[in-house]
C-alpha positions, 0 to 999 in steps of 0.5 A, spaced: 881 114 025 876 119 028 881 120 034 888 122 035 892 119 040 893 126 043 885 126 044 885 119 048 890 122 053 886 126 058 890 130 064 886 128 070 888 132 076 890 129 082 885 129 088 888 127 095 881 128 098 878 122 094 884 118 095 884 119 102 877 117 102 878 111 098 884 109 103 879 110 109 874 106 107 879 100 105 881 101 112 874 101 115 872 095 111 879 091 114 877 093 121 870 090 120 873 084 117 878 083 123 872 084 128 868 079 125 874 074 125 876 075 132 868 074 134 868 068 130 875 066 134 872 068 141 865 064 140 870 057 139 867 051 136 869 047 130 869 053 125 873 057 129 880 059 126 886 055 129 892 059 133 897 060 127 891 062 123 888 067 128 895 070 129 896 071 121 889 074 121 890 079 126 897 081 123 895 081 116 888 085 117 891 089 123 897 091 119 892 093 113 888 097 117 894 101 120 897 102 113 891 104 110 889 109 116 896 112 115 895 113 108 888 116 109 892 121 114 897 122 109 892 124 103 889 129 108 895 133 109 896 133 102 894 140 098 890 139 092 894 141 085 892 147 082 888 147 075 890 151 069 885 156 071 887 157 078 894 158 077 892 164 072 888 167 078 894 166 083 899 169 078 895 175 077 895 178 084 902 176 085 904 180 078 900 186 081 904 186 087 910 186 084 909 192 080 912 198 083 907 204 085 909 211 082 907 214 088 912 210 092 917 216 092 913 222 094 913 223 101 913 216 104 920 216 106 924 222 109 929 224 104 937 224 106 937 232 107 931 232 112 934 227 116 941 231 116 938 237 118 934 234 124 941 232 127 
């Protein structure tokens, strides 16, 4: 076999923006279907849905719009995962900030002797 099993498994990063966009598009499409369904019911005639079908259609399509809208909103609030390169960039400044400076003890804080003499 030319490929190993490990080569087939590619790690994809989670993109909440892309997921949220798909949820939002789904919600907009269901809203379009709901409006079209209600327009047909309003016109009446032989092709108009019956009352039970109208109620079920409103509940299913309206519930789908609300659910997908909430999912899109939740995905917009999620922070994207950091990739390996971003993690390295983030860890380097933190490591620099944790290292104590050599100049820190020289004149930054008053010595105990100096404070004792002033009182």
